[in-house]
N, C-alpha and C positions, 0 to 999 in steps of 0.2 A: 504493500500500500505505500503509495508516494505521498507526502505531507510537506509541507513547507515546514522549515525550521519554528516559528510561531507553533504550528499544529504539533510537530513532536513534543515542542514542551508541555503543552496543556496535556496533551495523549498520555504523556509518561506521567506527569501526575496523577493522572485517572488510574493508570495500571497499577501505580505505586500505593493504590488506596485512599489518595488525599480527598478528601471531601469538602475541606474547608480552606482559602486562601487569602491572607489578609494583604491588601493593599491599598497603594495608591499610584493613580495613574501618570505618567511622563512620556515624552516623548521616545526614548529608547525604548520604551516599553510598548508603544502603541500596537505594533504588530500581535504582539502575545494578548493584548487587551481584545482585539478585534478576533482572536482565536477563542475566546474566553465567551465571548456574546457569541458564538455560533453554537455552545455545548449547553445543556442543563446539567451535567452529573457533578459536576465542581463548581460548588458557591463560594463566590467572591465577597470577602466582608470589606467593603470601604470604609477607610478611616479617614481622618482628616490631618494628620501628619505621618510621616514615615516612622518616627518613634512609637507612635501608638502601633502602628503595625507588627513592630518585634517584640511589643510588652505585651500585645494581645496573643500573638502567636506562642509567648513564653507560658503565659497563663492558660490557653488552649492545653499546651503539651502537657502541662503540671496538672491538669484536673482531668485529663482523660488518656494520660501515658501515650498520646501519638505523637510523632513531632509535628511541631508547629510550622507552618509553610507560608514564607513572605515574599511578596514582589514589588519592588520599588525601581525607580527609573535610576539613570546615571547621575554622577556628580552629588548635589545636593539630596537626592533621594539617597544614595548609598551611605552620604555622611551623616544623615539624619538617624540614619538605620541600626548607627554605631552604638550607641549606650543600650540599646536593648538586645544586643548580640553579644556585647561585652557582660550582661546581666546573665544569660544564657551559658554563656562560658563558665564564667564563676559560679553558678548553682549546679553544672550538669544537665542543663535541659538539650533535650534533641530538638533541633530547628535545622530548616534549608530556607536559605535566605537564596533568592534570586533576583540580581544587581541587572538593572540594564547598562550597556557600557556606549560610547563611541563605536562607530565602525571601524572594522579592525586597522584600515589605511590610516586610520586618524588618530591611532591609538601613540601616545609620546608625542604630539603636536600641538597640546594645550588647545585642544579645539572643546566648542562651548560645550558645556555641561560635564568635562572630562575632567574623572580622578582617578587614581590608582587604587581602586577599590580592593583589588587582592593585596597590593600592599598597605594600605591603612587597617584592614580587617586581621591580617595574618596574626597579631599578638593576642587575638580574642577570637579566635576559630579552632578546631581542630584540624581544619583542612580548607582550602579554597581551590577552585578552579578558573581558568579563563578558557572559554570554549572558543575555538578558533577555527573551526570545521562544521557544518550542521549535520555532518554525518556521525558526527561526536556525541552531537547533544543527548540525546537517549542514554548512554552507557555512561555520560558523566554524569546524568541526575541519578542513576541507579550507584553511582558511585556514593553521590552526596548522602544519600538516605543509608546506606550501609554505614559509611561513616557515622553518621550523626546518632545513630542508634545503638551500636555495637561499642562492647568494651563501655569506658567512660563516656555517656552520653552529652553531646555539646554540638554547636552549632558549627553549618559550613555554609560557605558563602560561593555561589555559582554567578559568575561574570558571565553577561552573555551580550556580545555586541550586534548594535541595531542592525547591522546588516547579514548577520546569517539566521534572523529569524523574519527576514522579510520574504515577500511573496516570490520573490525570483530566486530563493535559496529553497531547495528542494532535497529531499532522500528519501529511500526506504525505508518506512519506519520498522523496528524492531524493537521490543523492551525485552531487555536481558532477564530473565528469570534469577539467575545468579550472578555474582561479579566478586572477583578480589581485585584485592590492589596492593599493588608492589611495595613494600616496607612498612605494611600495616597489619599487622598479626595482633587482633585481641585476643585478651586472656579468655581462655574458654574452659579450663578447668582448674581445679583444684589440688595441690600437692598435699598428697596422702600422710608424708611426713611432717608436715607444719601442723596437719589435723592432729596427729598425734601428739606433737609438742603443746599444742595449743591445748589439747585435753589434760593433759599431764599437769600443765600450769593452774588450769582451773581448779583441779581438785586438790592443788596447795593451798588454794587461799582462803583464809581465816574472815577477811573482810574486802570481798570482790564488790566492785562498783562496775555497772553495766551503761555505756557511754554512747549515745545513738544519735545520728546525723541524717543529714538528707537521702544517703545512698539506701535508707531502709525505704523510704517513699518512695523511690524512683525503682527500686526494685520490685514493689510490691510484696514487700517480705514483712507485713505487720502482724502476721497470724503467727509465722514463725518466730518472731521477736517475742510475742507473748507466749508462745509457749517454752521457750527456751528460759525466759525470766522467771516465769513459775516455778520451771524446773530446779533452776538453782536457787530460787529465793533471795535472790539478791538485790537491793536497790537499785534503780534506774533512773537517769536521767538524758536529757536530749537538748539539741542545740534550737536553735529556732528554727532552722532548715528542717530538721527532726521531729517540730511536732505533728501531732495527728497520728506518728508511727506506732504510740503504745496509749491504751486508754489513760485518760489523766483522774479517772475516777478511783482508777486503783491503789490500794493502800502501799504497794510498792514504788509507786511513781512519785519522785522527789520534784517533779516541776524542771523548768529549763534551769542550765545551768548558764557560769559566763557573767560576763559584766551585768548583763540584766537580770539574772535569772536568780534562784533562791538560795539563802543561807544555806539552807538544809543541801543542796546539793552539791554547793560549792565545797561546805564543810565535808560531806561524806566523799565527796572525789579527792580531796585533800588527804584524808586520813587513811583511804583505802589502801590494801596491800597488793591487790590486783586490777587494773584497770583493763576492762573490756571494751575497746572500741571498735564497735561497728558502723560503718558507713559515714563516717566522719572525718575531719581532714584536721584537726587539733589548731582552730583558727585562736587568732591574736585575743580576741574578745571572750574567747574561753581560758583559754592556758594564763594570760596573764604573764608575770614573771615566768619565763621560762625556766629561769635556776632553781625556782621555788615550787616548782608545779610535779605534783603528786610525789613527794621527796621520797617517800618507802615505798613505792607502786611497782612492781614489773608489769609491762605493758603488751596487751597483747592487742594487736591491730587487724583488721579484718576491710579488707577495701579492694574494690574492683581494678583503681588504677595503682600500678606498681610504681608510679613516680609520685604518690603521697606517702610511702611507706618512707619512716623516719624522716620526712622531708623538714617538718618543723620539731618535731619531738622524739628522741632515739626510741624505739622499742624491741622488745625482747622477742618476741614473736610473731610473725607476720602472715598474713592467710592473706593471696592474692585472688581473687574473686569475687563474682556475685555473690552479694550478703543474701 
């Protein structure tokens, strides 16, 4: 089936199962908006500012577990979206942001509404792509969703030059069912030896404490957390991102910890002998003075992102995997 570049963008989103698209029109993405107008499977949510589009997609992803999808134009459209992209990156929220770009031949010439969207967003995305051929659109979008939703979730930017989505640029449409990305290998399993070490550490605890973060929410692991906490009989606290992962009415729950947390949660963590951190990143609002953080505790850290292990606080046992 021969489609224009813009039609390939829209059809790829439909094939990916996207139902809602948050965006604001602009010249560099008008071809895509024309293609959107001709279909009724994908609902476009019109916002009043590109920042609102990324924040809305962020909220959609948090509430549904599905990746939020954004469509904005080039130049100021892309730069306006950066704050929402950075929020999603810091909070590990899956998001795919489609940014318009000036025609390929004009990139680097300071064309009207041209900015280096790839360069600007690089520090706050898992990955970004500049599509240079209409034949690459479908595969690139498949890669974008794969990267955004696997491993530690996060935002991915796909920069689409205006000419490759134009009506005179067509290609045979095929949306791949599976795809791999060179050099990207998300964690898919757990080291059994580390599980054994974690079990042995927990069994030695006299005053264990469970500390959870947003990873529990993102992994939809609330039921497992409840079972584990009740089985262990230990007090539990969580971060701001982890609120809602554990029932606040339970007697073992001490409330949120950290700078804006409860006295009980902070004191229990300070005096514990084994700290079990699950899906949390030891933020400075939680740890305070690192030299005095949990002075007598051995620390077990469970997180999907190997880069988070011992990043802020040195841990004794680490389990890298989906909580």
